[in-house]
C-alpha positions as CSV (number, residue, x, y, z in Angstrom):
1,M,-0.1,0.0,0.1
2,A,1.4,3.2,-1.1
3,E,1.2,6.1,1.5
4,E,0.3,9.5,0.4
5,K,2.7,12.2,1.4
6,G,1.4,13.6,4.8
7,S,-1.6,11.1,5.0
8,P,-1.9,8.0,6.7
9,S,-2.4,5.2,4.2
10,I,-5.4,3.6,6.1
11,S,-8.7,5.4,7.3
12,I,-11.1,3.3,9.2
13,I,-14.6,4.6,9.2
14,V,-16.9,3.7,12.6
15,P,-20.3,4.8,12.1
16,T,-21.7,5.2,15.6
17,Y,-24.9,6.1,17.5
18,N,-25.1,5.8,21.2
19,E,-22.0,3.6,21.3
20,A,-20.5,5.2,24.4
21,K,-20.4,1.8,26.3
22,N,-18.2,0.6,23.2
23,V,-16.6,3.0,21.7
24,Q,-13.5,3.1,24.0
25,K,-12.8,-0.5,23.9
26,L,-13.0,-0.7,20.1
27,L,-10.7,2.1,19.8
28,R,-8.2,0.8,22.4
29,Q,-8.4,-2.7,20.4
30,V,-8.2,-1.6,16.9
31,H,-4.9,0.6,17.9
32,A,-3.5,-2.8,19.4
33,C,-4.0,-4.2,16.3
34,M,-3.1,-1.5,13.9
35,K,0.7,-1.3,15.2
36,G,3.0,-1.0,12.3
37,Y,0.5,0.7,10.0
38,P,0.0,4.4,9.3
39,Y,-3.5,4.7,10.0
40,E,-6.5,6.8,11.3
41,I,-9.7,6.3,12.8
42,L,-12.8,8.5,12.0
43,V,-15.6,8.0,14.4
44,M,-18.4,9.3,12.4
45,D,-21.2,10.0,15.0
46,D,-25.0,11.0,14.6
47,N,-24.9,13.3,17.4
48,S,-25.7,10.4,20.0
49,P,-27.4,11.4,23.2
50,D,-24.9,9.3,25.2
51,K,-22.2,11.5,24.2
52,T,-20.1,8.6,22.2
53,A,-17.9,11.2,20.5
54,M,-17.0,12.7,23.6
55,K,-15.8,9.2,24.7
56,A,-13.9,8.7,21.7
57,K,-12.4,12.1,22.2
58,E,-11.0,11.3,25.5
59,L,-8.4,9.1,23.6
60,E,-7.4,11.4,21.1
61,K,-3.8,12.3,22.6
62,K,-3.3,8.0,22.6
63,I,-4.9,6.9,19.6
64,P,-4.9,8.7,16.1
65,V,-9.0,9.1,16.3
66,R,-11.1,11.9,14.9
67,P,-14.5,12.1,16.2
68,I,-17.1,13.9,13.8
69,I,-20.3,14.8,15.0
70,R,-23.0,14.8,12.5
71,K,-26.5,16.9,13.1
72,K,-28.0,16.7,9.7
73,D,-28.9,13.9,7.4
74,R,-28.3,11.1,9.6
75,G,-28.1,7.3,9.2
76,L,-25.4,4.7,9.0
77,A,-24.8,4.4,5.4
78,K,-24.7,8.1,5.1
79,S,-22.5,8.8,7.9
80,V,-20.0,6.1,6.0
81,V,-20.3,8.0,2.9
82,D,-19.5,11.3,4.9
83,G,-16.8,9.6,6.3
84,F,-15.2,8.7,2.9
85,K,-15.2,12.4,2.3
86,H,-13.1,13.1,5.5
87,A,-10.8,10.3,5.0
88,R,-7.1,11.1,4.4
89,G,-5.8,7.6,3.8
90,N,-5.8,6.2,0.4
91,F,-7.3,2.9,1.7
92,L,-10.6,3.0,3.6
93,I,-11.9,0.4,5.9
94,V,-15.5,0.4,7.3
95,M,-16.4,-1.3,10.5
96,D,-19.0,-1.3,13.2
97,A,-18.6,0.0,16.5
98,D,-20.2,-2.5,18.5
99,L,-17.2,-5.1,18.5
100,S,-19.4,-7.6,16.2
101,H,-16.6,-7.1,13.8
102,P,-13.3,-8.4,15.4
103,P,-10.3,-5.7,15.2
104,K,-7.8,-8.6,15.1
105,V,-9.3,-9.1,11.5
106,L,-8.2,-5.8,10.2
107,P,-4.4,-7.1,9.5
108,K,-5.9,-10.0,7.6
109,L,-7.7,-7.4,5.5
110,I,-4.7,-5.3,4.9
111,E,-2.4,-8.3,4.2
112,K,-5.0,-9.7,1.8
113,Q,-4.9,-6.8,0.0
114,K,-1.4,-6.8,-0.4
115,K,-1.0,-10.1,-1.7
116,S,-3.8,-10.2,-3.8
117,K,-3.7,-6.9,-5.2
118,A,-7.3,-6.6,-5.0
119,D,-9.5,-3.1,-5.3
120,I,-12.0,-4.5,-2.5
121,V,-11.3,-6.9,0.4
122,V,-14.4,-8.1,2.0
123,A,-14.6,-9.7,5.5
124,S,-16.8,-12.4,5.0
125,R,-19.3,-14.7,6.9
126,L,-20.2,-16.8,3.8
127,V,-16.9,-18.3,2.8
128,P,-15.1,-21.4,4.6
129,G,-13.9,-20.3,8.0
130,G,-16.6,-17.6,8.1
131,G,-19.6,-17.9,9.9
132,T,-22.0,-16.4,12.8
133,E,-22.2,-16.7,16.5
134,N,-25.4,-17.4,18.4
135,W,-27.9,-16.0,15.8
136,P,-31.4,-17.1,16.0
137,R,-32.8,-19.2,12.9
138,S,-35.0,-16.1,12.2
139,R,-32.2,-13.6,11.6
140,K,-30.2,-16.4,9.8
141,L,-33.2,-16.9,7.4
142,T,-33.5,-12.9,7.0
143,S,-29.8,-12.8,6.1
144,Y,-30.2,-15.7,3.5
145,I,-33.0,-14.0,1.7
146,A,-31.3,-10.5,1.3
147,G,-28.2,-12.5,0.0
148,V,-30.1,-14.2,-2.4
149,L,-31.9,-11.3,-3.7
150,A,-28.5,-9.5,-3.9
151,R,-27.0,-12.4,-5.8
152,P,-27.3,-11.2,-9.4
153,L,-25.6,-7.9,-9.0
154,T,-22.2,-9.5,-7.7
155,Q,-20.1,-12.4,-7.1
156,I,-19.0,-11.7,-3.5
157,K,-20.7,-14.1,-1.5
158,D,-21.2,-11.9,1.5
159,P,-22.4,-8.5,0.3
160,M,-24.0,-7.8,3.1
161,S,-21.1,-7.5,5.0
162,G,-20.5,-4.1,6.7
163,F,-16.5,-5.1,7.5
164,F,-14.4,-4.1,4.3
165,L,-11.5,-2.6,2.7
166,F,-11.1,-0.6,-0.4
167,N,-8.9,1.6,-2.7
168,K,-10.1,4.9,-2.4
169,N,-10.1,5.2,-6.1
170,V,-12.9,2.5,-6.5
171,I,-15.5,5.3,-5.5
172,R,-13.4,8.5,-7.1
173,N,-16.3,10.3,-9.1
174,V,-18.8,7.6,-8.3
175,A,-22.4,9.2,-7.0
176,L,-23.1,7.0,-3.8
177,S,-26.7,7.4,-2.6
178,P,-27.3,4.5,0.1
179,I,-30.4,3.9,1.8
180,G,-29.9,2.3,5.0
181,Y,-27.1,0.0,6.0
182,K,-25.8,-1.9,2.9
183,I,-23.1,0.6,1.7
184,L,-20.9,-2.2,0.5
185,L,-23.7,-3.8,-2.0
186,E,-23.7,-0.2,-3.4
187,I,-20.0,-0.1,-4.0
188,L,-19.6,-3.5,-5.5
189,V,-22.5,-2.5,-7.9
190,K,-21.3,1.2,-8.8
191,G,-17.6,1.4,-7.9
192,N,-14.6,1.3,-10.4
193,Y,-12.6,-1.9,-9.5
194,K,-11.3,-4.8,-11.3
195,K,-10.8,-7.4,-8.3
196,A,-12.6,-8.0,-5.3
197,V,-11.7,-10.8,-2.8
198,E,-13.2,-12.1,0.5
199,V,-11.5,-13.5,4.0
200,P,-13.4,-15.5,6.6
201,F,-14.4,-13.8,10.1
202,I,-17.1,-14.7,12.8
203,F,-19.3,-12.3,13.2
204,R,-20.5,-12.4,17.0
205,D,-23.4,-10.0,18.3
206,R,-22.8,-7.0,20.2
207,T,-22.3,-7.3,24.1
208,A,-23.1,-3.8,25.2
209,G,-25.8,-1.4,23.9
210,Q,-29.1,-1.8,21.7
211,S,-29.1,-3.1,18.0
212,K,-30.3,-1.0,15.2
213,L,-32.0,-3.5,13.2
214,S,-35.8,-3.4,12.6
215,I,-38.5,-3.9,10.2
216,K,-37.7,-0.5,8.8
217,T,-34.2,-1.6,8.3
218,N,-35.8,-4.7,6.0
219,M,-37.8,-1.9,4.0
220,E,-34.9,0.1,3.4
221,Y,-32.9,-2.7,2.2
222,L,-35.8,-3.8,-0.3
223,M,-35.7,-0.1,-1.5
224,H,-32.1,0.1,-1.9
225,L,-31.8,-3.0,-3.8
226,S,-34.5,-2.1,-6.2
227,S,-32.6,1.2,-6.8
228,L,-29.4,-1.0,-7.6
229,Y,-31.0,-3.3,-9.7
230,M,-32.2,0.0,-11.9
231,H,-28.6,1.2,-11.9
232,K,-27.5,-2.1,-13.2
233,V,-30.1,-2.3,-16.0
234,K,-29.4,1.4,-17.2
235,R,-25.5,0.3,-17.4
236,L,-26.5,-2.6,-19.5
237,C,-29.2,-0.6,-21.9
238,P,-27.9,2.6,-22.8
239,E,-31.1,3.4,-24.6
240,L,-33.0,2.8,-21.0
241,R,-30.2,5.5,-19.8
242,R,-30.8,8.2,-22.2
243,C,-34.5,7.9,-21.5
244,H,-34.1,8.1,-17.6
245,P,-30.5,9.4,-16.6
246,E,-29.5,9.2,-13.3
247,S,-29.9,12.2,-11.1
């Protein structure tokens, strides 16, 4: 990974909302796992009432973290896209704040990119060695159906993952307009890249704080999915694209 002069080569983007119980533990674990790599952490906080950003700011002198409070146009995927704009690194990593994405996987993503020269590296639950821990059948079924619905859009086995690394050039001049949570799927559909690979990881549910998943989340996913299918159809059909240009 080449480092831009005066900038960390890796920006880790962590969207947060009411994660005060988790954020310092996460930051310390990330810092321990990223020794030897030039990096920064962007905590993109949606103005959490529990003062998540302030908890992150307490570690500024020990860890290269930048808490950014967002008061408008909030939402997980929108926070991530905003983080892309603030990131100084030329490689970006997205991960959750609730410790369901183990920081020890970070070096595996980085080393996989170095060896494979891939533009995108996905931490995957659906390749050999990956999986989920203590998920009820209902959640497994919902996740399976979501993956099946997205399958025609990408060859990546786990496009629902919220834990991934990519070269910043993948989204250069790309208009991202995510709905809900699944920003990776949008990048896979709209991004400029030649190679995407996966590395296994075990997803573990949060141990503190409250899950953000809801019926609304599922509805937003279906809306997002329909917009991505339309985007792909327009790419494949120039005449349709001329009649219905993208905004």
